[in-house]
PDB file with one MODEL, atoms N, CA, C and O in Angstrom:
MODEL        1
ATOM      1  N   UNK A   1      28.953 -53.986-194.242  1.00  0.00           N
ATOM      2  CA  UNK A   1      28.487 -55.332-193.989  1.00  0.00           C
ATOM      3  C   UNK A   1      26.969 -55.436-194.062  1.00  0.00           C
ATOM      4  O   UNK A   1      26.405 -56.496-193.791  1.00  0.00           O
ATOM      5  N   UNK A   2      26.319 -54.364-194.420  1.00  0.00           N
ATOM      6  CA  UNK A   2      24.866 -54.404-194.535  1.00  0.00           C
ATOM      7  C   UNK A   2      24.461 -55.014-195.875  1.00  0.00           C
ATOM      8  O   UNK A   2      25.297 -55.229-196.752  1.00  0.00           O
ATOM      9  N   UNK A   3      23.191 -55.283-196.013  1.00  0.00           N
ATOM     10  CA  UNK A   3      22.684 -55.855-197.257  1.00  0.00           C
ATOM     11  C   UNK A   3      22.888 -54.877-198.407  1.00  0.00           C
ATOM     12  O   UNK A   3      23.250 -55.283-199.511  1.00  0.00           O
ATOM     13  N   UNK A   4      22.657 -53.595-198.156  1.00  0.00           N
ATOM     14  CA  UNK A   4      22.867 -52.587-199.191  1.00  0.00           C
ATOM     15  C   UNK A   4      24.327 -52.517-199.619  1.00  0.00           C
ATOM     16  O   UNK A   4      24.621 -52.348-200.802  1.00  0.00           O
ATOM     17  N   UNK A   5      25.234 -52.644-198.670  1.00  0.00           N
ATOM     18  CA  UNK A   5      26.654 -52.638-198.993  1.00  0.00           C
ATOM     19  C   UNK A   5      27.047 -53.823-199.857  1.00  0.00           C
ATOM     20  O   UNK A   5      27.865 -53.691-200.768  1.00  0.00           O
ATOM     21  N   UNK A   6      26.463 -54.984-199.571  1.00  0.00           N
ATOM     22  CA  UNK A   6      26.731 -56.169-200.397  1.00  0.00           C
ATOM     23  C   UNK A   6      26.184 -55.988-201.806  1.00  0.00           C
ATOM     24  O   UNK A   6      26.825 -56.387-202.778  1.00  0.00           O
ATOM     25  N   UNK A   7      25.007 -55.390-201.919  1.00  0.00           N
ATOM     26  CA  UNK A   7      24.428 -55.158-203.244  1.00  0.00           C
ATOM     27  C   UNK A   7      25.288 -54.202-204.062  1.00  0.00           C
ATOM     28  O   UNK A   7      25.473 -54.398-205.263  1.00  0.00           O
ATOM     29  N   UNK A   8      25.806 -53.179-203.415  1.00  0.00           N
ATOM     30  CA  UNK A   8      26.689 -52.240-204.110  1.00  0.00           C
ATOM     31  C   UNK A   8      27.943 -52.965-204.572  1.00  0.00           C
ATOM     32  O   UNK A   8      28.372 -52.785-205.712  1.00  0.00           O
ATOM     33  N   UNK A   9      28.535 -53.779-203.711  1.00  0.00           N
ATOM     34  CA  UNK A   9      29.732 -54.534-204.068  1.00  0.00           C
ATOM     35  C   UNK A   9      29.455 -55.487-205.228  1.00  0.00           C
ATOM     36  O   UNK A   9      30.254 -55.573-206.160  1.00  0.00           O
ATOM     37  N   UNK A  10      28.346 -56.195-205.180  1.00  0.00           N
ATOM     38  CA  UNK A  10      27.983 -57.121-206.258  1.00  0.00           C
ATOM     39  C   UNK A  10      27.781 -56.366-207.567  1.00  0.00           C
ATOM     40  O   UNK A  10      28.219 -56.826-208.622  1.00  0.00           O
ATOM     41  N   UNK A  11      27.122 -55.212-207.506  1.00  0.00           N
ATOM     42  CA  UNK A  11      26.895 -54.451-208.727  1.00  0.00           C
ATOM     43  C   UNK A  11      28.172 -53.839-209.284  1.00  0.00           C
ATOM     44  O   UNK A  11      28.299 -53.681-210.499  1.00  0.00           O
ATOM     45  N   UNK A  12      29.118 -53.492-208.422  1.00  0.00           N
ATOM     46  CA  UNK A  12      30.415 -53.027-208.911  1.00  0.00           C
ATOM     47  C   UNK A  12      31.139 -54.172-209.615  1.00  0.00           C
ATOM     48  O   UNK A  12      31.760 -53.961-210.656  1.00  0.00           O
ATOM     49  N   UNK A  13      31.065 -55.370-209.062  1.00  0.00           N
ATOM     50  CA  UNK A  13      31.667 -56.533-209.721  1.00  0.00           C
ATOM     51  C   UNK A  13      30.983 -56.829-211.054  1.00  0.00           C
ATOM     52  O   UNK A  13      31.656 -57.149-212.034  1.00  0.00           O
ATOM     53  N   UNK A  14      29.659 -56.726-211.100  1.00  0.00           N
ATOM     54  CA  UNK A  14      28.934 -56.932-212.352  1.00  0.00           C
ATOM     55  C   UNK A  14      29.338 -55.907-213.406  1.00  0.00           C
ATOM     56  O   UNK A  14      29.508 -56.250-214.576  1.00  0.00           O
ATOM     57  N   UNK A  15      29.490 -54.667-212.998  1.00  0.00           N
ATOM     58  CA  UNK A  15      29.903 -53.617-213.927  1.00  0.00           C
ATOM     59  C   UNK A  15      31.318 -53.870-214.443  1.00  0.00           C
ATOM     60  O   UNK A  15      31.595 -53.663-215.624  1.00  0.00           O
ATOM     61  N   UNK A  16      32.200 -54.312-213.573  1.00  0.00           N
ATOM     62  CA  UNK A  16      33.566 -54.641-213.994  1.00  0.00           C
ATOM     63  C   UNK A  16      33.565 -55.814-214.975  1.00  0.00           C
ATOM     64  O   UNK A  16      34.312 -55.810-215.953  1.00  0.00           O
ATOM     65  N   UNK A  17      32.731 -56.810-214.714  1.00  0.00           N
ATOM     66  CA  UNK A  17      32.614 -57.944-215.637  1.00  0.00           C
ATOM     67  C   UNK A  17      32.051 -57.491-216.979  1.00  0.00           C
ATOM     68  O   UNK A  17      32.498 -57.954-218.028  1.00  0.00           O
ATOM     69  N   UNK A  18      31.080 -56.593-216.952  1.00  0.00           N
ATOM     70  CA  UNK A  18      30.497 -56.056-218.185  1.00  0.00           C
ATOM     71  C   UNK A  18      31.562 -55.359-219.019  1.00  0.00           C
ATOM     72  O   UNK A  18      31.672 -55.599-220.222  1.00  0.00           O
ATOM     73  N   UNK A  19      32.337 -54.504-218.388  1.00  0.00           N
ATOM     74  CA  UNK A  19      33.387 -53.775-219.106  1.00  0.00           C
ATOM     75  C   UNK A  19      34.435 -54.749-219.636  1.00  0.00           C
ATOM     76  O   UNK A  19      34.933 -54.576-220.749  1.00  0.00           O
ATOM     77  N   UNK A  20      34.773 -55.765-218.853  1.00  0.00           N
ATOM     78  CA  UNK A  20      35.751 -56.752-219.300  1.00  0.00           C
ATOM     79  C   UNK A  20      35.251 -57.615-220.445  1.00  0.00           C
ATOM     80  O   UNK A  20      36.040 -58.031-221.294  1.00  0.00           O
ATOM     81  N   UNK A  21      33.966 -57.889-220.481  1.00  0.00           N
ATOM     82  CA  UNK A  21      33.408 -58.740-221.529  1.00  0.00           C
ATOM     83  C   UNK A  21      33.053 -57.999-222.809  1.00  0.00           C
ATOM     84  O   UNK A  21      32.794 -58.634-223.832  1.00  0.00           O
ATOM     85  N   UNK A  22      33.036 -56.688-222.777  1.00  0.00           N
ATOM     86  CA  UNK A  22      32.658 -55.923-223.967  1.00  0.00           C
ATOM     87  C   UNK A  22      33.510 -56.283-225.178  1.00  0.00           C
ATOM     88  O   UNK A  22      32.975 -56.495-226.266  1.00  0.00           O
ATOM     89  N   UNK A  23      34.822 -56.355-225.007  1.00  0.00           N
ATOM     90  CA  UNK A  23      35.692 -56.660-226.137  1.00  0.00           C
ATOM     91  C   UNK A  23      35.677 -58.131-226.518  1.00  0.00           C
ATOM     92  O   UNK A  23      36.086 -58.485-227.624  1.00  0.00           O
ATOM     93  N   UNK A  24      35.217 -58.982-225.632  1.00  0.00           N
ATOM     94  CA  UNK A  24      35.217 -60.424-225.911  1.00  0.00           C
ATOM     95  C   UNK A  24      33.927 -60.869-226.598  1.00  0.00           C
ATOM     96  O   UNK A  24      33.971 -61.520-227.642  1.00  0.00           O
ATOM     97  N   UNK A  25      32.777 -60.518-226.013  1.00  0.00           N
ATOM     98  CA  UNK A  25      31.507 -60.994-226.586  1.00  0.00           C
ATOM     99  C   UNK A  25      30.747 -59.890-227.315  1.00  0.00           C
ATOM    100  O   UNK A  25      29.703 -60.159-227.909  1.00  0.00           O
ATOM    101  N   UNK A  26      31.241 -58.670-227.284  1.00  0.00           N
ATOM    102  CA  UNK A  26      30.621 -57.590-228.030  1.00  0.00           C
ATOM    103  C   UNK A  26      29.590 -56.827-227.222  1.00  0.00           C
ATOM    104  O   UNK A  26      29.160 -57.252-226.150  1.00  0.00           O
ATOM    105  N   UNK A  27      29.212 -55.684-227.775  1.00  0.00           N
ATOM    106  CA  UNK A  27      28.316 -54.769-227.092  1.00  0.00           C
ATOM    107  C   UNK A  27      26.923 -55.352-226.899  1.00  0.00           C
ATOM    108  O   UNK A  27      26.348 -55.236-225.817  1.00  0.00           O
ATOM    109  N   UNK A  28      26.382 -55.972-227.928  1.00  0.00           N
ATOM    110  CA  UNK A  28      24.991 -56.429-227.887  1.00  0.00           C
ATOM    111  C   UNK A  28      24.795 -57.482-226.794  1.00  0.00           C
ATOM    112  O   UNK A  28      23.917 -57.328-225.946  1.00  0.00           O
ATOM    113  N   UNK A  29      25.580 -58.525-226.802  1.00  0.00           N
ATOM    114  CA  UNK A  29      25.404 -59.600-225.815  1.00  0.00           C
ATOM    115  C   UNK A  29      25.792 -59.157-224.409  1.00  0.00           C
ATOM    116  O   UNK A  29      25.119 -59.514-223.442  1.00  0.00           O
ATOM    117  N   UNK A  30      26.872 -58.382-224.285  1.00  0.00           N
ATOM    118  CA  UNK A  30      27.296 -57.930-222.962  1.00  0.00           C
ATOM    119  C   UNK A  30      26.260 -56.995-222.351  1.00  0.00           C
ATOM    120  O   UNK A  30      25.960 -57.095-221.161  1.00  0.00           O
ATOM    121  N   UNK A  31      25.719 -56.097-223.146  1.00  0.00           N
ATOM    122  CA  UNK A  31      24.717 -55.162-222.634  1.00  0.00           C
ATOM    123  C   UNK A  31      23.438 -55.888-222.264  1.00  0.00           C
ATOM    124  O   UNK A  31      22.852 -55.624-221.214  1.00  0.00           O
ATOM    125  N   UNK A  32      23.002 -56.801-223.119  1.00  0.00           N
ATOM    126  CA  UNK A  32      21.797 -57.577-222.816  1.00  0.00           C
ATOM    127  C   UNK A  32      21.970 -58.342-221.502  1.00  0.00           C
ATOM    128  O   UNK A  32      21.082 -58.325-220.650  1.00  0.00           O
ATOM    129  N   UNK A  33      23.110 -59.010-221.341  1.00  0.00           N
ATOM    130  CA  UNK A  33      23.356 -59.779-220.121  1.00  0.00           C
ATOM    131  C   UNK A  33      23.418 -58.873-218.891  1.00  0.00           C
ATOM    132  O   UNK A  33      22.865 -59.208-217.844  1.00  0.00           O
ATOM    133  N   UNK A  34      24.090 -57.728-219.019  1.00  0.00           N
ATOM    134  CA  UNK A  34      24.206 -56.818-217.877  1.00  0.00           C
ATOM    135  C   UNK A  34      22.853 -56.251-217.469  1.00  0.00           C
ATOM    136  O   UNK A  34      22.523 -56.206-216.284  1.00  0.00           O
ATOM    137  N   UNK A  35      22.071 -55.820-218.456  1.00  0.00           N
ATOM    138  CA  UNK A  35      20.765 -55.233-218.144  1.00  0.00           C
ATOM    139  C   UNK A  35      19.820 -56.290-217.592  1.00  0.00           C
ATOM    140  O   UNK A  35      18.880 -55.958-216.869  1.00  0.00           O
ATOM    141  N   UNK A  36      20.049 -57.538-217.916  1.00  0.00           N
ATOM    142  CA  UNK A  36      19.230 -58.631-217.387  1.00  0.00           C
ATOM    143  C   UNK A  36      19.663 -59.038-215.976  1.00  0.00           C
ATOM    144  O   UNK A  36      18.814 -59.285-215.120  1.00  0.00           O
ATOM    145  N   UNK A  37      20.959 -59.108-215.730  1.00  0.00           N
ATOM    146  CA  UNK A  37      21.478 -59.637-214.465  1.00  0.00           C
ATOM    147  C   UNK A  37      21.517 -58.589-213.350  1.00  0.00           C
ATOM    148  O   UNK A  37      21.300 -58.925-212.186  1.00  0.00           O
ATOM    149  N   UNK A  38      21.789 -57.335-213.684  1.00  0.00           N
ATOM    150  CA  UNK A  38      21.900 -56.300-212.644  1.00  0.00           C
ATOM    151  C   UNK A  38      20.624 -56.164-211.805  1.00  0.00           C
ATOM    152  O   UNK A  38      20.720 -56.144-210.578  1.00  0.00           O
ATOM    153  N   UNK A  39      19.442 -56.071-212.408  1.00  0.00           N
ATOM    154  CA  UNK A  39      18.240 -55.994-211.558  1.00  0.00           C
ATOM    155  C   UNK A  39      17.990 -57.273-210.757  1.00  0.00           C
ATOM    156  O   UNK A  39      17.471 -57.218-209.642  1.00  0.00           O
ATOM    157  N   UNK A  40      18.356 -58.418-211.323  1.00  0.00           N
ATOM    158  CA  UNK A  40      18.205 -59.672-210.578  1.00  0.00           C
ATOM    159  C   UNK A  40      19.062 -59.665-209.324  1.00  0.00           C
ATOM    160  O   UNK A  40      18.647 -60.167-208.279  1.00  0.00           O
ATOM    161  N   UNK A  41      20.259 -59.097-209.427  1.00  0.00           N
ATOM    162  CA  UNK A  41      21.139 -59.049-208.255  1.00  0.00           C
ATOM    163  C   UNK A  41      20.603 -58.118-207.173  1.00  0.00           C
ATOM    164  O   UNK A  41      20.992 -58.221-206.010  1.00  0.00           O
ATOM    165  N   UNK A  42      19.708 -57.207-207.561  1.00  0.00           N
ATOM    166  CA  UNK A  42      19.115 -56.283-206.592  1.00  0.00           C
ATOM    167  C   UNK A  42      17.774 -56.771-206.061  1.00  0.00           C
ATOM    168  O   UNK A  42      17.129 -56.083-205.270  1.00  0.00           O
ATOM    169  N   UNK A  43      17.355 -57.953-206.494  1.00  0.00           N
ATOM    170  CA  UNK A  43      16.141 -58.530-205.939  1.00  0.00           C
ATOM    171  C   UNK A  43      14.905 -58.439-206.811  1.00  0.00           C
ATOM    172  O   UNK A  43      13.827 -58.840-206.371  1.00  0.00           O
ATOM    173  N   UNK A  44      15.015 -57.932-208.020  1.00  0.00           N
ATOM    174  CA  UNK A  44      13.852 -57.846-208.912  1.00  0.00           C
ATOM    175  C   UNK A  44      13.540 -59.239-209.440  1.00  0.00           C
ATOM    176  O   UNK A  44      14.449 -59.931-209.900  1.00  0.00           O
ATOM    177  N   UNK A  45      12.296 -59.669-209.389  1.00  0.00           N
ATOM    178  CA  UNK A  45      11.962 -61.059-209.697  1.00  0.00           C
ATOM    179  C   UNK A  45      10.852 -61.236-210.730  1.00  0.00           C
ATOM    180  O   UNK A  45      10.030 -62.140-210.579  1.00  0.00           O
ATOM    181  N   UNK A  46      10.799 -60.422-211.756  1.00  0.00           N
ATOM    182  CA  UNK A  46       9.824 -60.600-212.836  1.00  0.00           C
ATOM    183  C   UNK A  46      10.597 -60.880-214.123  1.00  0.00           C
ATOM    184  O   UNK A  46      10.964 -59.945-214.835  1.00  0.00           O
ATOM    185  N   UNK A  47      10.850 -62.160-214.434  1.00  0.00           N
ATOM    186  CA  UNK A  47      11.738 -62.489-215.556  1.00  0.00           C
ATOM    187  C   UNK A  47      11.215 -62.041-216.923  1.00  0.00           C
ATOM    188  O   UNK A  47      12.007 -61.639-217.776  1.00  0.00           O
ATOM    189  N   UNK A  48       9.918 -62.102-217.147  1.00  0.00           N
ATOM    190  CA  UNK A  48       9.387 -61.697-218.444  1.00  0.00           C
ATOM    191  C   UNK A  48       9.573 -60.187-218.658  1.00  0.00           C
ATOM    192  O   UNK A  48       9.968 -59.752-219.740  1.00  0.00           O
ATOM    193  N   UNK A  49       9.293 -59.415-217.641  1.00  0.00           N
ATOM    194  CA  UNK A  49       9.472 -57.961-217.729  1.00  0.00           C
ATOM    195  C   UNK A  49      10.951 -57.631-217.930  1.00  0.00           C
ATOM    196  O   UNK A  49      11.289 -56.749-218.720  1.00  0.00           O
ATOM    197  N   UNK A  50      11.824 -58.331-217.224  1.00  0.00           N
ATOM    198  CA  UNK A  50      13.260 -58.093-217.379  1.00  0.00           C
ATOM    199  C   UNK A  50      13.746 -58.438-218.772  1.00  0.00           C
ATOM    200  O   UNK A  50      14.550 -57.703-219.346  1.00  0.00           O
ATOM    201  N   UNK A  51      13.272 -59.544-219.326  1.00  0.00           N
ATOM    202  CA  UNK A  51      13.688 -59.949-220.670  1.00  0.00           C
ATOM    203  C   UNK A  51      13.250 -58.922-221.710  1.00  0.00           C
ATOM    204  O   UNK A  51      14.019 -58.580-222.609  1.00  0.00           O
ATOM    205  N   UNK A  52      12.023 -58.431-221.592  1.00  0.00           N
ATOM    206  CA  UNK A  52      11.542 -57.409-222.518  1.00  0.00           C
ATOM    207  C   UNK A  52      12.329 -56.119-222.331  1.00  0.00           C
ATOM    208  O   UNK A  52      12.740 -55.497-223.311  1.00  0.00           O
ATOM    209  N   UNK A  53      12.543 -55.713-221.089  1.00  0.00           N
ATOM    210  CA  UNK A  53      13.291 -54.493-220.810  1.00  0.00           C
ATOM    211  C   UNK A  53      14.723 -54.582-221.344  1.00  0.00           C
ATOM    212  O   UNK A  53      15.220 -53.630-221.946  1.00  0.00           O
ATOM    213  N   UNK A  54      15.383 -55.716-221.127  1.00  0.00           N
ATOM    214  CA  UNK A  54      16.757 -55.891-221.601  1.00  0.00           C
ATOM    215  C   UNK A  54      16.813 -55.863-223.127  1.00  0.00           C
ATOM    216  O   UNK A  54      17.725 -55.272-223.704  1.00  0.00           O
ATOM    217  N   UNK A  55      15.851 -56.494-223.775  1.00  0.00           N
ATOM    218  CA  UNK A  55      15.822 -56.510-225.243  1.00  0.00           C
ATOM    219  C   UNK A  55      15.592 -55.114-225.808  1.00  0.00           C
ATOM    220  O   UNK A  55      16.300 -54.688-226.720  1.00  0.00           O
ATOM    221  N   UNK A  56      14.615 -54.410-225.276  1.00  0.00           N
ATOM    222  CA  UNK A  56      14.293 -53.074-225.774  1.00  0.00           C
ATOM    223  C   UNK A  56      15.432 -52.101-225.490  1.00  0.00           C
ATOM    224  O   UNK A  56      15.782 -51.293-226.351  1.00  0.00           O
ATOM    225  N   UNK A  57      16.008 -52.166-224.308  1.00  0.00           N
ATOM    226  CA  UNK A  57      17.108 -51.278-223.960  1.00  0.00           C
ATOM    227  C   UNK A  57      18.328 -51.516-224.846  1.00  0.00           C
ATOM    228  O   UNK A  57      18.939 -50.567-225.335  1.00  0.00           O
ATOM    229  N   UNK A  58      18.677 -52.776-225.050  1.00  0.00           N
ATOM    230  CA  UNK A  58      19.826 -53.101-225.888  1.00  0.00           C
ATOM    231  C   UNK A  58      19.589 -52.664-227.328  1.00  0.00           C
ATOM    232  O   UNK A  58      20.468 -52.068-227.951  1.00  0.00           O
ATOM    233  N   UNK A  59      18.406 -52.958-227.856  1.00  0.00           N
ATOM    234  CA  UNK A  59      18.090 -52.559-229.233  1.00  0.00           C
ATOM    235  C   UNK A  59      18.112 -51.040-229.385  1.00  0.00           C
ATOM    236  O   UNK A  59      18.630 -50.524-230.376  1.00  0.00           O
ATOM    237  N   UNK A  60      17.561 -50.329-228.421  1.00  0.00           N
ATOM    238  CA  UNK A  60      17.547 -48.866-228.493  1.00  0.00           C
ATOM    239  C   UNK A  60      18.962 -48.307-228.470  1.00  0.00           C
ATOM    240  O   UNK A  60      19.277 -47.384-229.221  1.00  0.00           O
ATOM    241  N   UNK A  61      19.812 -48.853-227.621  1.00  0.00           N
ATOM    242  CA  UNK A  61      21.188 -48.358-227.540  1.00  0.00           C
ATOM    243  C   UNK A  61      21.960 -48.641-228.818  1.00  0.00           C
ATOM    244  O   UNK A  61      22.753 -47.806-229.255  1.00  0.00           O
ATOM    245  N   UNK A  62      21.745 -49.802-229.425  1.00  0.00           N
ATOM    246  CA  UNK A  62      22.417 -50.125-230.685  1.00  0.00           C
ATOM    247  C   UNK A  62      21.942 -49.186-231.781  1.00  0.00           C
ATOM    248  O   UNK A  62      22.750 -48.668-232.551  1.00  0.00           O
ATOM    249  N   UNK A  63      20.641 -48.965-231.854  1.00  0.00           N
ATOM    250  CA  UNK A  63      20.113 -48.075-232.889  1.00  0.00           C
ATOM    251  C   UNK A  63      20.597 -46.643-232.671  1.00  0.00           C
ATOM    252  O   UNK A  63      21.064 -45.996-233.608  1.00  0.00           O
ATOM    253  N   UNK A  64      20.489 -46.152-231.449  1.00  0.00           N
ATOM    254  CA  UNK A  64      20.856 -44.761-231.190  1.00  0.00           C
ATOM    255  C   UNK A  64      22.347 -44.526-231.387  1.00  0.00           C
ATOM    256  O   UNK A  64      22.741 -43.617-232.117  1.00  0.00           O
ATOM    257  N   UNK A  65      23.172 -45.333-230.747  1.00  0.00           N
ATOM    258  CA  UNK A  65      24.608 -45.072-230.799  1.00  0.00           C
ATOM    259  C   UNK A  65      25.285 -45.684-232.023  1.00  0.00           C
ATOM    260  O   UNK A  65      26.136 -45.041-232.637  1.00  0.00           O
ATOM    261  N   UNK A  66      24.927 -46.896-232.382  1.00  0.00           N
ATOM    262  CA  UNK A  66      25.598 -47.567-233.487  1.00  0.00           C
ATOM    263  C   UNK A  66      25.143 -47.129-234.855  1.00  0.00           C
ATOM    264  O   UNK A  66      25.958 -47.034-235.773  1.00  0.00           O
ATOM    265  N   UNK A  67      23.854 -46.857-235.018  1.00  0.00           N
ATOM    266  CA  UNK A  67      23.322 -46.546-236.342  1.00  0.00           C
ATOM    267  C   UNK A  67      23.110 -45.045-236.530  1.00  0.00           C
ATOM    268  O   UNK A  67      23.532 -44.491-237.545  1.00  0.00           O
ATOM    269  N   UNK A  68      22.471 -44.382-235.581  1.00  0.00           N
ATOM    270  CA  UNK A  68      22.173 -42.953-235.741  1.00  0.00           C
ATOM    271  C   UNK A  68      23.432 -42.098-235.577  1.00  0.00           C
ATOM    272  O   UNK A  68      23.715 -41.255-236.428  1.00  0.00           O
ATOM    273  N   UNK A  69      24.193 -42.303-234.494  1.00  0.00           N
ATOM    274  CA  UNK A  69      25.370 -41.482-234.228  1.00  0.00           C
ATOM    275  C   UNK A  69      26.675 -42.075-234.762  1.00  0.00           C
ATOM    276  O   UNK A  69      27.721 -41.441-234.626  1.00  0.00           O
ATOM    277  N   UNK A  70      26.651 -43.244-235.351  1.00  0.00           N
ATOM    278  CA  UNK A  70      27.834 -43.904-235.924  1.00  0.00           C
ATOM    279  C   UNK A  70      28.969 -44.082-234.919  1.00  0.00           C
ATOM    280  O   UNK A  70      30.141 -43.949-235.271  1.00  0.00           O
ATOM    281  N   UNK A  71      28.623 -44.378-233.689  1.00  0.00           N
ATOM    282  CA  UNK A  71      29.637 -44.658-232.675  1.00  0.00           C
ATOM    283  C   UNK A  71      30.078 -46.110-232.864  1.00  0.00           C
ATOM    284  O   UNK A  71      29.233 -47.005-232.870  1.00  0.00           O
ATOM    285  N   UNK A  72      31.371 -46.362-233.018  1.00  0.00           N
ATOM    286  CA  UNK A  72      31.820 -47.753-233.192  1.00  0.00           C
ATOM    287  C   UNK A  72      31.701 -48.522-231.868  1.00  0.00           C
ATOM    288  O   UNK A  72      32.457 -48.281-230.927  1.00  0.00           O
ATOM    289  N   UNK A  73      30.764 -49.425-231.818  1.00  0.00           N
ATOM    290  CA  UNK A  73      30.536 -50.234-230.618  1.00  0.00           C
ATOM    291  C   UNK A  73      31.424 -51.469-230.671  1.00  0.00           C
ATOM    292  O   UNK A  73      31.724 -51.962-231.758  1.00  0.00           O
ATOM    293  N   UNK A  74      31.852 -51.979-229.516  1.00  0.00           N
ATOM    294  CA  UNK A  74      32.669 -53.200-229.515  1.00  0.00           C
ATOM    295  C   UNK A  74      31.918 -54.363-230.156  1.00  0.00           C
ATOM    296  O   UNK A  74      30.752 -54.597-229.841  1.00  0.00           O
ATOM    297  N   UNK A  75      32.577 -55.087-231.047  1.00  0.00           N
ATOM    298  CA  UNK A  75      31.924 -56.170-231.772  1.00  0.00           C
ATOM    299  C   UNK A  75      32.250 -57.556-231.233  1.00  0.00           C
ATOM    300  O   UNK A  75      31.546 -58.508-231.567  1.00  0.00           O
ATOM    301  N   UNK A  76      33.268 -57.706-230.430  1.00  0.00           N
ATOM    302  CA  UNK A  76      33.627 -59.020-229.914  1.00  0.00           C
ATOM    303  C   UNK A  76      34.631 -59.704-230.821  1.00  0.00           C
ATOM    304  O   UNK A  76      35.172 -59.088-231.739  1.00  0.00           O
ATOM    305  N   UNK A  77      34.876 -60.969-230.565  1.00  0.00           N
ATOM    306  CA  UNK A  77      35.845 -61.729-231.347  1.00  0.00           C
ATOM    307  C   UNK A  77      35.163 -62.934-231.986  1.00  0.00           C
ATOM    308  O   UNK A  77      34.159 -63.441-231.485  1.00  0.00           O
ATOM    309  N   UNK A  78      35.736 -63.380-233.108  1.00  0.00           N
ATOM    310  CA  UNK A  78      35.334 -64.578-233.835  1.00  0.00           C
ATOM    311  C   UNK A  78      33.829 -64.639-234.106  1.00  0.00           C
ATOM    312  O   UNK A  78      33.302 -63.806-234.842  1.00  0.00           O
ATOM    313  N   UNK A  79      33.143 -65.604-233.526  1.00  0.00           N
ATOM    314  CA  UNK A  79      31.720 -65.821-233.774  1.00  0.00           C
ATOM    315  C   UNK A  79      30.890 -64.614-233.337  1.00  0.00           C
ATOM    316  O   UNK A  79      29.926 -64.251-234.010  1.00  0.00           O
ATOM    317  N   UNK A  80      31.249 -64.001-232.237  1.00  0.00           N
ATOM    318  CA  UNK A  80      30.512 -62.835-231.741  1.00  0.00           C
ATOM    319  C   UNK A  80      30.645 -61.648-232.706  1.00  0.00           C
ATOM    320  O   UNK A  80      29.707 -60.870-232.879  1.00  0.00           O
ATOM    321  N   UNK A  81      31.802 -61.523-233.318  1.00  0.00           N
ATOM    322  CA  UNK A  81      32.027 -60.457-234.316  1.00  0.00           C
ATOM    323  C   UNK A  81      31.109 -60.665-235.514  1.00  0.00           C
ATOM    324  O   UNK A  81      30.468 -59.724-235.982  1.00  0.00           O
ATOM    325  N   UNK A  82      31.047 -61.901-236.012  1.00  0.00           N
ATOM    326  CA  UNK A  82      30.177 -62.201-237.137  1.00  0.00           C
ATOM    327  C   UNK A  82      28.704 -61.948-236.796  1.00  0.00           C
ATOM    328  O   UNK A  82      27.947 -61.436-237.622  1.00  0.00           O
ATOM    329  N   UNK A  83      28.311 -62.310-235.583  1.00  0.00           N
ATOM    330  CA  UNK A  83      26.948 -62.089-235.146  1.00  0.00           C
ATOM    331  C   UNK A  83      26.620 -60.593-235.105  1.00  0.00           C
ATOM    332  O   UNK A  83      25.534 -60.182-235.512  1.00  0.00           O
ATOM    333  N   UNK A  84      27.553 -59.791-234.618  1.00  0.00           N
ATOM    334  CA  UNK A  84      27.301 -58.354-234.548  1.00  0.00           C
ATOM    335  C   UNK A  84      27.200 -57.727-235.934  1.00  0.00           C
ATOM    336  O   UNK A  84      26.440 -56.777-236.124  1.00  0.00           O
ATOM    337  N   UNK A  85      27.953 -58.244-236.904  1.00  0.00           N
ATOM    338  CA  UNK A  85      27.831 -57.719-238.265  1.00  0.00           C
ATOM    339  C   UNK A  85      26.486 -58.080-238.886  1.00  0.00           C
ATOM    340  O   UNK A  85      25.991 -57.364-239.755  1.00  0.00           O
ATOM    341  N   UNK A  86      25.902 -59.173-238.449  1.00  0.00           N
ATOM    342  CA  UNK A  86      24.561 -59.520-238.934  1.00  0.00           C
ATOM    343  C   UNK A  86      23.499 -58.606-238.333  1.00  0.00           C
ATOM    344  O   UNK A  86      22.473 -58.351-238.965  1.00  0.00           O
ATOM    345  N   UNK A  87      23.734 -58.111-237.123  1.00  0.00           N
ATOM    346  CA  UNK A  87      22.743 -57.277-236.451  1.00  0.00           C
ATOM    347  C   UNK A  87      22.814 -55.806-236.846  1.00  0.00           C
ATOM    348  O   UNK A  87      21.779 -55.161-237.015  1.00  0.00           O
ATOM    349  N   UNK A  88      24.014 -55.273-236.995  1.00  0.00           N
ATOM    350  CA  UNK A  88      24.161 -53.859-237.359  1.00  0.00           C
ATOM    351  C   UNK A  88      25.452 -53.615-238.081  1.00  0.00           C
ATOM    352  O   UNK A  88      25.741 -52.481-238.463  1.00  0.00           O
TER     353      UNK A  88
ENDMDL
END
């Protein structure tokens, strides 16, 4: 019932939502949203730094895993699938 316990619970829910959304909206958008929202849920309040961090982290993960190591990343469905094919 402490504040730390609530933060852990919220972050577990965020992680579950991230995993659930991977197949729907794809790796790029789900990862960007997760990396942006998770620190906000923990009290971090610098939106410009978070936006840059989320963009760089997502781009690095796509390049490293999707392009360099050829790991098939979730692409999403319909419009999200088309968007992911434009990116990588």
